[in-house]
Structure formats: structure tokens, C-alpha cells
C-alpha positions as CSV (number, residue, x, y, z in Angstrom):
1,X,-22.7,29.5,5.6
2,X,-19.5,31.5,4.9
3,X,-19.2,32.3,8.6
4,X,-20.0,28.8,9.8
5,X,-19.5,25.9,7.5
6,X,-16.6,27.1,5.2
7,X,-14.1,28.1,7.9
8,X,-14.8,25.0,10.0
9,X,-14.4,22.7,7.0
10,X,-11.2,24.4,5.9
11,X,-9.8,24.4,9.5
12,X,-10.7,20.7,9.9
13,X,-9.2,19.6,6.7
14,X,-6.0,21.6,7.3
15,X,-5.7,20.1,10.8
16,X,-6.2,16.6,9.5
17,X,-3.6,17.0,6.9
18,X,-1.3,18.6,9.5
19,X,-1.8,15.6,11.7
20,X,-0.9,13.3,8.9
21,X,2.4,15.2,8.4
22,X,3.2,14.7,12.1
23,X,2.4,11.0,11.8
24,X,4.7,10.8,8.8
25,X,7.6,12.1,10.9
26,X,7.6,8.6,12.5
27,X,5.9,6.2,10.2
28,X,4.8,5.8,6.5
29,X,1.2,5.1,7.6
30,X,-1.2,4.5,5.9
31,X,1.2,3.0,3.4
32,X,2.7,-0.4,4.1
33,X,6.4,0.7,3.9
34,X,8.7,3.6,3.1
35,X,9.0,2.7,-0.6
36,X,5.3,2.7,-1.2
37,X,5.0,6.0,0.8
38,X,7.7,7.8,-1.2
39,X,6.3,6.6,-4.5
40,X,2.7,7.6,-3.7
41,X,3.1,10.6,-1.4
42,X,6.6,12.0,-1.7
43,X,7.0,11.5,-5.4
44,X,10.3,9.6,-5.5
45,X,11.4,6.1,-6.1
46,X,14.2,6.0,-3.6
47,X,12.3,4.8,-0.6
48,X,13.9,7.5,1.6
49,X,11.3,9.2,3.9
50,X,11.3,13.0,3.7
51,X,13.2,14.8,6.5
52,X,11.5,14.6,9.8
53,X,12.0,18.2,10.8
54,X,10.8,19.5,7.5
55,X,7.8,17.2,7.6
56,X,7.0,18.4,11.1
57,X,7.4,22.0,9.9
58,X,4.8,21.5,7.2
59,X,2.5,19.9,9.8
60,X,3.0,22.9,12.0
61,X,2.3,25.3,9.2
62,X,-1.0,23.4,8.4
63,X,-2.1,23.6,12.0
64,X,-1.2,27.3,12.0
65,X,-3.4,27.8,8.9
66,X,-6.3,26.0,10.6
67,X,-5.9,28.2,13.7
68,X,-5.6,31.4,11.5
69,X,-8.7,30.5,9.7
70,X,-10.7,30.2,13.0
71,X,-9.2,33.5,14.2
72,X,-10.0,35.4,11.0
73,X,-13.5,34.0,11.2
74,X,-13.9,35.0,14.8
75,X,-14.5,31.4,16.0
76,X,-11.5,31.7,18.4
77,X,-9.9,34.9,19.9
78,X,-7.5,36.6,17.5
79,X,-3.8,37.2,18.2
80,X,-2.2,40.3,16.8
81,X,-3.7,43.0,14.6
82,X,-6.7,42.1,12.5
83,X,-5.0,43.4,9.3
84,X,-2.1,41.0,9.9
85,X,-4.4,38.0,10.4
86,X,-6.3,39.0,7.2
87,X,-3.0,39.3,5.3
88,X,-2.0,35.9,6.6
89,X,-5.3,34.5,5.3
90,X,-4.7,35.9,1.9
91,X,-1.2,34.4,2.1
92,X,-2.6,31.0,3.0
93,X,-4.9,31.3,0.0
94,X,-1.9,32.1,-2.3
95,X,0.2,29.2,-0.9
96,X,-2.5,26.7,-1.4
97,X,-3.3,28.0,-4.9
98,X,0.4,27.9,-5.9
99,X,0.7,24.3,-4.6
100,X,-2.5,23.3,-6.3
101,X,-1.8,24.7,-9.7
102,X,1.9,24.3,-9.5
103,X,1.5,20.7,-8.4
104,X,0.8,19.7,-11.9
105,X,4.4,20.7,-12.8
106,X,5.6,18.5,-10.0
107,X,4.5,15.5,-12.0
108,X,7.5,15.8,-14.4
109,X,10.1,13.2,-13.3
110,X,8.0,12.1,-10.3
111,X,7.1,8.5,-9.5
112,X,4.2,7.2,-11.5
113,X,2.0,6.6,-8.5
114,X,2.6,10.1,-7.2
115,X,1.7,11.6,-10.6
116,X,-1.7,9.8,-10.5
117,X,-2.5,10.8,-6.9
118,X,-1.2,14.3,-7.4
119,X,-3.3,14.9,-10.5
120,X,-6.4,13.3,-9.1
121,X,-6.3,14.3,-5.4
122,X,-3.4,16.4,-4.1
123,X,-3.5,19.3,-6.5
124,X,-7.3,19.5,-6.9
125,X,-7.6,19.4,-3.1
126,X,-5.1,22.3,-2.7
127,X,-7.1,24.3,-5.3
128,X,-10.3,23.6,-3.4
129,X,-8.7,24.6,-0.1
130,X,-7.4,27.8,-1.7
131,X,-11.0,28.6,-2.8
132,X,-12.3,28.0,0.7
133,X,-9.4,30.1,2.2
134,X,-10.1,32.9,-0.3
135,X,-13.8,32.8,0.6
136,X,-13.0,33.2,4.3
137,X,-10.5,36.0,3.5
138,X,-13.0,37.9,1.3
139,X,-15.8,37.5,3.8
140,X,-13.6,38.8,6.6
141,X,-12.5,41.7,4.5
142,X,-16.2,42.8,4.0
143,X,-16.9,42.9,7.7
């Protein structure tokens, strides 16, 4: 299961979230408008969409994390030395864990809708993804 289901689920979720970030460069979908988007997803009340280039960069990083997961798992051919891919996988685990646990501190001063969504979905999702990424990293370390 660790070599099949866990990495595929992790890569799929990271890719889907990455795709959402690319969509958000152009539109606030699935929200009706920019104000709803910023209150729910970005955490601000100003209605100003986040920077397009930075949002695309986050999307690219999420796609890279998905690809890295598949490379570390051996599902796709690896690029670069194995030790570097493994270090990247542990790095991905750390980033997701920091966002997940640190996300609760983001609630201070954020829009009320964002606080609810962040506490119920965004932060727990990041912690769960960190657990999956850590599982992939540890499994690869033992091979």
C-alpha cells in the first residue's frame, strides 16, 4: 500500500491543488467573485486577488511536489541523484507540516470565513498531506 496507494493519492491531491492555483491566476472560481474568494481562500477582506505570478509559483511548486513523490516512489523515472530526491521529499514533508500546524496561527486577523475554512479544511489537509509525504519518504529511505 505504501508503494502504491499512498504516493498516488498524495501526488493526485497535490496536482489537483496545484491546478486550482493555476486557475486562480485567472479567476476566483469556484467562488462567485474576488471578494468571496479573498475572504474564504486568501484570508483578507480587501477583495484583491493574490498576485498572479506568486499564485502560479505555488501551483508550480505543488506540481513539482507531485512529480517528486512519483519519482521517489519509482512510479516515474527519477531525475538527479536519489539522495537529493529523498531530501526533497523530506523537505516537502516539512513544508506541508509547517503550513498545516502554522496555519492555525494564520487565523489571527484573517477574515472570518478563512478562519473557519482554514481550521476545518486547509490546515488539517496540509497535516494529512505531510503525513503521507513522510510515509513516502520513510518508505523510500528503507529501500
